[in-house]
Structures are given as C-alpha cells and as structure tokens.
C-alpha positions as CSV (number, residue, x, y, z in Angstrom):
1,M,-147.9,-114.3,10.8
2,S,-145.5,-111.9,9.0
3,D,-144.1,-109.0,10.9
4,K,-143.6,-107.0,7.8
5,T,-145.3,-103.6,7.5
6,Y,-146.2,-101.6,4.4
7,E,-146.8,-98.0,3.3
8,M,-149.7,-97.0,1.0
9,I,-150.5,-94.2,-1.4
10,G,-153.9,-92.9,-0.6
11,G,-156.5,-91.6,-3.0
12,D,-155.3,-88.0,-2.2
13,G,-151.8,-88.9,-3.3
14,E,-150.4,-88.8,0.2
15,Q,-148.3,-91.6,1.7
16,Y,-149.8,-93.4,4.7
17,G,-148.5,-96.2,7.0
18,P,-147.0,-98.3,8.2
19,F,-149.7,-100.9,7.9
20,T,-149.7,-104.6,8.7
21,I,-151.1,-107.2,6.2
22,Q,-154.2,-107.3,8.3
23,Q,-154.7,-103.6,8.2
24,L,-154.2,-103.5,4.5
25,Q,-156.8,-106.2,4.1
26,D,-159.2,-104.2,6.3
27,N,-158.6,-101.1,4.2
28,L,-159.5,-103.1,1.0
29,S,-162.6,-104.6,2.6
30,N,-163.8,-101.2,3.9
31,G,-163.2,-99.4,0.5
32,R,-160.3,-97.3,1.7
33,A,-158.1,-99.0,-0.8
34,N,-158.5,-101.1,-3.9
35,A,-156.5,-103.7,-5.9
36,Q,-154.7,-101.0,-7.8
37,T,-153.7,-99.0,-4.7
38,Q,-149.9,-98.6,-4.6
39,I,-148.0,-100.1,-1.6
40,R,-144.5,-100.9,-0.7
41,E,-142.7,-102.8,2.1
42,T,-141.4,-100.4,4.7
43,G,-137.8,-99.6,4.1
44,T,-137.9,-100.5,0.4
45,E,-138.2,-98.5,-2.8
46,A,-140.3,-100.7,-5.1
47,W,-144.0,-100.0,-5.3
48,Q,-146.6,-102.6,-6.3
49,P,-150.4,-102.8,-6.6
50,L,-152.1,-103.9,-3.4
51,G,-153.9,-106.7,-5.2
52,Q,-150.5,-108.2,-6.2
53,L,-149.5,-108.5,-2.6
54,L,-152.8,-109.8,-1.2
55,N,-153.5,-112.1,-4.2
56,P,-150.0,-113.5,-5.0
57,G,-151.2,-116.9,-6.3
58,T,-151.8,-117.8,-9.8
59,Q,-155.2,-118.7,-11.2
60,G,-156.9,-121.6,-9.5
61,Q,-155.0,-121.4,-6.2
62,V,-156.7,-121.2,-2.8
63,R,-156.0,-118.0,-0.9
64,E,-156.0,-118.7,2.8
65,P,-156.4,-116.3,5.7
66,L,-154.3,-116.9,8.8
67,G,-155.7,-117.9,12.2
68,A,-159.0,-118.6,13.7
69,A,-161.8,-116.1,13.3
70,V,-162.9,-113.9,16.1
71,P,-166.3,-112.1,15.8
72,S,-166.3,-108.3,16.2
73,D,-167.8,-106.8,19.2
74,Q,-169.5,-104.3,16.9
75,P,-173.0,-105.2,15.8
76,L,-173.7,-106.0,12.2
77,D,-174.8,-103.0,10.2
78,V,-177.4,-104.5,7.9
79,S,-177.9,-101.3,5.8
80,L,-174.1,-101.2,5.1
81,A,-174.1,-104.9,4.2
82,L,-177.0,-104.4,1.8
83,S,-175.5,-101.2,0.2
84,S,-171.9,-102.6,-0.1
85,G,-173.2,-106.0,-1.2
86,W,-175.3,-104.3,-4.0
87,A,-172.2,-102.3,-5.0
88,L,-170.1,-105.4,-5.2
89,F,-172.7,-107.3,-7.2
90,K,-173.2,-104.3,-9.6
91,Q,-169.5,-103.9,-10.1
92,H,-168.9,-107.6,-10.9
93,M,-172.4,-108.4,-12.3
94,G,-171.2,-110.5,-15.2
95,I,-169.0,-113.0,-13.4
96,M,-171.4,-113.1,-10.4
97,I,-174.4,-113.9,-12.5
98,G,-172.3,-116.5,-14.4
99,A,-171.3,-118.1,-11.1
100,G,-174.9,-118.0,-9.9
101,A,-176.1,-119.7,-13.1
102,I,-173.4,-122.5,-12.7
103,Y,-174.3,-122.9,-9.1
104,L,-178.0,-123.2,-9.8
105,A,-177.6,-125.5,-12.8
106,I,-175.3,-128.0,-11.0
107,L,-177.7,-128.1,-8.0
108,I,-180.7,-128.7,-10.3
109,A,-178.8,-131.4,-12.2
110,A,-177.7,-133.0,-8.9
111,G,-181.4,-133.0,-7.8
112,V,-182.4,-134.7,-11.0
113,V,-179.7,-137.3,-10.5
114,G,-181.0,-137.7,-6.9
115,A,-184.1,-139.3,-8.4
116,V,-181.8,-142.2,-9.3
117,I,-179.0,-141.9,-6.8
118,P,-180.5,-140.8,-3.4
119,F,-178.9,-137.8,-1.7
120,A,-176.7,-137.0,-4.8
121,Q,-177.1,-133.3,-4.2
122,I,-175.5,-133.6,-0.7
123,F,-172.2,-134.6,-2.3
124,V,-171.9,-131.4,-4.3
125,Q,-173.9,-128.8,-2.4
126,G,-171.2,-128.1,0.3
127,P,-168.2,-127.8,-1.9
128,L,-170.1,-125.8,-4.5
129,T,-171.4,-123.4,-1.9
130,G,-167.9,-123.0,-0.6
131,G,-166.7,-122.3,-4.2
132,I,-169.2,-119.5,-4.8
133,I,-168.3,-118.0,-1.4
134,I,-164.5,-118.1,-2.3
135,L,-165.2,-116.4,-5.7
136,T,-167.3,-113.7,-4.0
137,L,-164.7,-113.1,-1.3
138,N,-162.0,-112.8,-3.9
139,L,-164.0,-110.2,-5.7
140,S,-164.6,-108.3,-2.5
141,R,-161.1,-108.5,-1.2
142,Y,-159.0,-108.3,-4.4
143,N,-161.4,-106.9,-6.9
144,Q,-160.7,-109.8,-9.2
145,A,-161.6,-113.5,-9.5
146,D,-161.9,-116.1,-12.2
147,I,-165.0,-118.2,-12.9
148,S,-163.0,-121.3,-12.2
149,D,-162.8,-120.1,-8.5
150,M,-166.4,-121.5,-8.4
151,F,-164.8,-125.0,-8.0
152,L,-162.1,-124.1,-5.4
153,G,-164.4,-125.5,-2.8
154,F,-163.7,-129.0,-4.1
155,K,-160.1,-128.5,-2.9
156,N,-161.6,-128.5,0.5
157,Y,-164.1,-131.2,-0.3
158,G,-164.0,-133.3,2.8
159,W,-164.6,-130.4,5.3
160,L,-167.3,-128.8,3.2
161,L,-169.0,-132.1,2.7
162,L,-168.8,-132.7,6.4
163,L,-170.2,-129.2,7.1
164,S,-173.2,-129.8,4.9
165,L,-174.0,-133.0,6.8
166,V,-173.4,-131.3,10.2
167,Q,-175.5,-128.3,9.4
168,G,-178.2,-130.5,8.0
169,A,-178.2,-132.6,11.1
170,V,-178.5,-129.5,13.3
171,V,-181.5,-128.2,11.3
172,V,-183.2,-131.7,11.4
173,A,-182.6,-131.9,15.2
174,A,-184.2,-128.5,15.5
175,I,-187.4,-129.4,13.7
176,I,-188.0,-132.7,15.6
177,P,-189.9,-131.2,18.5
178,G,-192.4,-129.4,16.2
179,A,-192.7,-132.5,14.1
180,I,-193.5,-134.6,17.1
181,V,-196.2,-132.2,18.2
182,M,-197.7,-132.3,14.7
183,I,-197.6,-136.1,14.4
184,V,-198.6,-137.1,17.9
185,G,-201.1,-134.3,18.7
186,G,-202.5,-133.7,15.2
187,L,-202.1,-136.6,12.8
188,L,-202.0,-139.6,15.1
189,P,-205.6,-139.3,16.3
190,V,-206.8,-139.2,12.7
191,M,-204.7,-142.2,11.8
192,Q,-206.1,-144.1,14.8
193,A,-209.6,-143.2,13.8
194,E,-209.1,-144.5,10.3
195,Q,-207.6,-147.8,11.5
196,A,-210.6,-148.3,13.8
197,G,-212.9,-148.0,10.9
198,G,-214.2,-144.6,11.9
199,T,-214.4,-141.4,9.9
200,P,-211.1,-139.6,10.1
201,E,-211.5,-136.0,10.9
202,L,-209.6,-133.2,12.6
203,D,-211.3,-131.7,15.6
204,G,-210.4,-128.3,17.1
205,A,-207.7,-129.7,19.4
206,S,-206.0,-131.6,16.5
207,I,-206.0,-128.5,14.3
208,A,-204.6,-126.4,17.1
209,L,-201.8,-128.9,17.7
210,L,-201.0,-129.0,14.0
211,I,-200.7,-125.2,14.0
212,V,-198.6,-125.1,17.2
213,G,-196.4,-127.9,15.9
214,F,-195.9,-126.2,12.5
215,L,-195.0,-122.8,14.2
216,L,-192.6,-124.6,16.6
217,L,-191.0,-126.4,13.7
218,L,-190.6,-123.1,11.7
219,V,-189.2,-121.1,14.6
220,L,-186.7,-123.7,15.7
221,A,-185.5,-124.4,12.1
222,T,-185.1,-120.6,11.6
223,I,-183.1,-120.3,14.8
224,A,-180.8,-123.2,13.7
225,V,-180.3,-121.5,10.3
226,V,-179.4,-118.1,11.8
227,L,-177.0,-119.6,14.3
228,T,-175.1,-121.6,11.7
229,Y,-175.4,-119.0,8.8
230,F,-171.7,-118.1,8.7
231,W,-170.4,-121.7,8.9
232,Y,-170.0,-122.1,5.2
233,F,-168.1,-118.8,5.0
234,L,-165.7,-119.7,7.8
235,V,-165.0,-123.2,6.6
236,A,-164.6,-122.1,2.9
237,D,-162.4,-119.3,4.1
238,K,-160.4,-121.7,6.2
239,R,-160.7,-119.7,9.4
240,G,-158.9,-122.0,11.9
241,E,-159.7,-125.7,12.6
242,F,-163.2,-127.0,11.7
243,G,-164.4,-126.9,15.3
244,E,-163.0,-123.4,15.8
245,A,-164.8,-122.2,12.6
246,L,-168.1,-123.6,13.8
247,A,-167.7,-122.1,17.3
248,A,-166.9,-118.7,15.8
249,G,-169.9,-118.9,13.4
250,Y,-172.2,-119.8,16.3
251,R,-171.0,-116.9,18.4
252,A,-171.4,-114.5,15.4
253,G,-174.9,-115.8,14.9
254,K,-175.8,-115.4,18.5
255,M,-174.3,-111.9,18.8
256,N,-176.1,-110.7,15.6
257,F,-179.2,-112.9,15.8
258,W,-181.8,-110.3,14.8
259,S,-179.8,-108.7,12.1
260,I,-179.0,-112.1,10.5
261,L,-182.7,-113.1,10.9
262,G,-183.7,-110.0,9.0
263,L,-181.4,-110.9,6.2
264,V,-182.6,-114.5,6.1
265,I,-186.2,-113.3,5.9
266,L,-185.3,-110.8,3.2
267,F,-183.4,-113.4,1.1
268,G,-186.3,-115.8,1.5
269,L,-188.9,-113.3,0.3
270,I,-186.8,-112.1,-2.6
271,G,-186.0,-115.7,-3.5
272,M,-189.8,-116.6,-3.6
273,V,-190.5,-113.6,-5.8
274,S,-187.5,-114.3,-8.0
275,A,-188.7,-117.9,-8.6
276,I,-192.1,-116.7,-10.0
277,P,-190.9,-115.8,-13.6
278,C,-189.8,-119.4,-14.4
279,G,-187.0,-119.1,-11.9
280,L,-185.1,-116.5,-14.0
281,G,-184.9,-114.0,-11.1
282,L,-182.8,-116.5,-9.1
283,F,-179.9,-115.9,-11.5
284,F,-179.8,-112.4,-10.0
285,A,-181.1,-113.1,-6.4
286,I,-178.6,-115.9,-5.6
287,P,-175.3,-114.1,-6.4
288,W,-176.7,-110.8,-4.9
289,S,-177.4,-112.6,-1.7
290,F,-173.9,-114.1,-1.6
291,A,-172.5,-110.6,-2.2
292,V,-174.5,-109.2,0.7
293,M,-173.5,-112.0,3.1
294,A,-169.9,-111.7,2.1
295,K,-170.0,-108.0,3.1
296,A,-171.8,-108.9,6.3
297,Y,-169.1,-111.6,7.0
298,E,-166.3,-109.1,6.4
299,Q,-167.9,-106.7,8.8
300,I,-168.2,-109.3,11.6
301,F,-164.8,-110.9,11.1
302,S,-162.8,-108.0,9.6
303,S,-160.7,-107.4,12.7
304,S,-159.2,-110.9,12.4
305,T,-158.9,-111.1,8.7
306,V,-155.4,-111.6,7.3
307,T,-154.0,-113.3,4.2
308,R,-151.8,-116.3,3.9
309,E,-149.9,-117.1,0.7
310,S,-151.4,-119.8,-1.5
311,E,-150.1,-123.3,-1.0
C-alpha cells in the first residue's frame, strides 16, 4: 500500500488534506469529491483530476483494490443506498441501460443454447455478473466507464465461474430440507397410492406437509441468498483471496441480514412487475438494482476500499 498523501481542492475552493488514497476513495464514494476534483501529491505543485489518479489505466484494464475487505461496524443505511443508487442510475442511465440490455440478452441467449448444451448459462453468468458489477463500481467510484467494462469479468473468469458454482451449491443445499419434507411427507404417499392401484389424493396431512416443506424451502433459500449476496461484488472487485472474499461477504450478510433481506424482497417485487410488459421493464430494473447494491456495497466496505494500479 502506498504511503503517499494528497491535498484536495474542495467545492468551496479551499484546500484540504492530507488524504491517503483510501480517504480520497471514500470522499469520492460518499459524494464529497468527484472525478474532476483537483488533487496533488503532498509536497508537489502539479494538480490533476482525482479521476486520473484513481483511474490511471487505459480502457479495458481491470482496476483492483488493495487488500481483503473488512465489513464496516456501521449498519447498512437502506434509504441512503436506495437514494444514492437511484442518483447513480439516473446520472449514467444510458450506459447502465445498455449494460443491462447486454447482460439480459446474453443470459437469454445462453438459456436458449442451454436447450442443446446443458448448463450453458452457468459458464457465462458468473463472469457476466462480475462484469456489470465492475462497470457499475467504475461509474460510482470514478464517474466514468466504458461499455466494454461489461466483459472485464471474463479476465477473472475462473474465480467468477467457481463462485457461481459455489453459490449455486449453497442455495441447493439450503433447499434440500424443505424439498425432503415436500417429497417424503406430501408427494410420496400419493405416489405410493398410485402404484398400489388406488386413487391418488392429497389428504389434510399431506397438504400441510407440502405447505410446510415449501415454506421451509423458501425461507432457507432466502437466507442463503442474503448471506451470500455480496460474494459477486467482492470477487469481481478482487477483495483479497477467494476464501477471504467469501468470508467477508458472509459476515456482511450476517451483520446486515434484515436490511439486505428488505432489498432482496424489493428487487424481487420490482423484477416481477417489470417483467409484466413483455419484460421491457427489466432493462431498467436490472441496472437500477446493481446501482443500489453497488452503493450498499460501498457503504459496508468503504473503510477498507483503496485502489491498486491496473496490471
């Protein structure tokens, strides 16, 4: 990590500092500075835009933060995430809708291919999700991004593919108890009656077990999603080793469980409504949800966010 410090010209024209790279990043994330804010290294005379320092790479390069992520002790402010996420989406609506359209189109195409090649979608979903996360974080942090950033996740293909498999396995493991209750308690008696030549019908006990099993399945699957919700952000953002990123994401999910659950439910409801008009609303709902989660992510992990020069 660099020991350099920097001075900054505030919106009031006054000079502030010194700041570390981490503090400048936090100022940018929290709206106290933007990509055009003038900064200079302490002890030098040359001023430059903040975005030039934090975004030194050329187009198509991956910008990496230093070090493993540490969740903030402060609880997630959902209203702030929603308002700042909306502001980010509104400011960069064109590129975000374009990215959302590409994201949706590729996933749909992969789903169609999946009819011929089983599980084809799995091979693109992780890296593609990582790419739209990188693009959204670049817009949030540096106030600029290129549509080609959508595909930067493929530069981290192996880990993002592994993540999609690991997260999928966690969710599947979570739904097994509910599925067992539904099958053994609800459906198995019906199947046995049918095999015996009787009339298959659901009695009160079977119906009750089906309902209990379904609710158990839904609750455990939701818990798994909430506890792993920031995994994609952390792995795409390269926050430490793979295991460190997953552990940090789990801690963040556990510490902010109810707040993240609220966002998950909200995104689900808006997604269902958005899908009604031939799915057109998803072109807005998907990038907006990524913008909100990017702001939530920056809240939770802002204290440990710093920038590493591109490779």
